[in-house]
N, C-alpha and C positions, 0 to 999 in steps of 0.2 A: 752350693750349700746356702740355705736360707738363714740358718742360725747365726746370730750376731753376738749375743752376750756370752760371757764366759760360762755361765750356768747352762745356757742352751747348748753350748759346745760339749760340756761335760755330759749332759743328758743324751745328746746324739751319740757320743762315744760309748756311753753305757748301753744304749740300745744296740749298737753294733757288737759290743762285747757279748751281750745276751744272745744275739743271733749267730755269731760266728766263733765265739770263744771255745766252745766244746769241740767243734769241728777242728779248729786249729790245733788243739791239744791232743786230739786222738787220731786224726786222719792218717798221719804218717805211720804211727804204730799199728793201726788197724790194717793198713795196706801191707806192711812188712809181715805181720802175723798171717794174714790170709795168703799172701804170696808164698810163704814158706809151707803153709798147709797144702796149698795146691801143688807146689813142687813135689812134696812128699807123696801125695796121692798119685801124681803122674808117674813118679819113679817106681812106686810099688805096683803100678798097674790097676789101681782101684778107681782110676778116672779114665774114661774112654775118650779116644780121639779128640783131644783138646790140646791147644797150644798154651804155653805159659804166658806169653805176651806181657813181659814186665816193662815197666817204665825205665827209660835210660837212667843210669846212675848220675850222669851229668845233669839231667833235668831235675832229679831229686835233690841235688846239691843246691838248686835254685830256690828251694823251699825257704820262705822268708823267716827271719828272726824278728818276732814282734813281741817285745817284752810285755806290753799291755795285755795281750791275749794269753800270756803264760799264767796269769793269776787265776786260781781256781775259785777264789772267794770274791763275791761282788764288792764287799766293803774294801778289800785290799785293792781291787782294781779302781774303785772310785777314789781311794786315798792317793793312789799313784797319779791320777789325773789332777788332783788338787795341788800337787807339787809342781805342775807344769804351768807355763803361761799359755795364753790363747793361741799363739802361733804354733807352739809345740803340740797342743791338743788338736789343732787342725791337721798337723802333720801325722799324728797318730790315726786320726779318722781316715785320712787318705791312704795310709798304709793298710788299714783294715779293709777298706773298700777295694784296694788293689788286690789284696789277698783273696777276697771273696769272689772277685770277677776274673781272676787269672785263669789261664788255660790249664796250668798245672793243677790248681785246686779242682777244677771241673774234671780233669782227667783222673785225679786221685779218687774223687767221689765216685766216678763211673766205674773205675776198676774195683774199688771196694765193694760196690753193689754187685758187679758182675761176678767177682770171685766168690762172694758169699752165696749168691744164687747158684753158681755152678757147683760149689761144694755141697750145699744142702740138697740139690736135686741130682746129684751124680748117679744115684741108683734108680731114678725114675725110669720106667719102661717107656720106650717111645714106639708109637705106632708106625708101621711101614708107610702109612699114608699121611703122616705128619698131622693126624687128627686124633683127638681123644675119642675113641668109639663110645665111651660112656656119656659123652656130652651130646651125642646125636639124639634127637627126639623124633618121634613119629615113625611110621613104617616105610618112609621113603616115597610115599605117594604124594602127588601134587594134585590137589582138588581142583585147581583151575585148568588143568589140561584135559583134553578129550582123548579118550582111549577107545580103540576098536574092541568090540566084544566079539570074540571068536566063537560064537555059538552057531547054531544051525544056519541062520541066514545072514550072518555078518553085518548086523545092525551097528550103527555108531551110537553109543550111549554116553551120556555125561555122568561123570561121577564126582 
């Protein structure tokens, strides 16, 4: 960390609060909500051939408690930092960086994204060829290939 003055530390912490605060406050709740929704869809049979794949509860208990990121209001978060000395602000910055880079945070973000996608697209029809037939363009001909012309004298023509 390059910041040295107390004000630079506060600015750095506030930058991290803006980047990660809303994720910190909503990630666990979004995960639980989507997990319950997916569980209900699987139980009722409205979601085809998919596994629940929850995160272990022991891993979820490792979700950090970071008081600084609990603040919804920027002024309150900044005021909280003004009550701390420089070493404590550095500690808060490290906590936030550890949260942002942790495997649990990345896994939670991935599961929230996956569950949301699976729930929204559960009724989409899938092609048996794993392709969207509507996305194919052209008539399937390749202009760069030579084809035999099966007319009277079997001439080779370029198309």
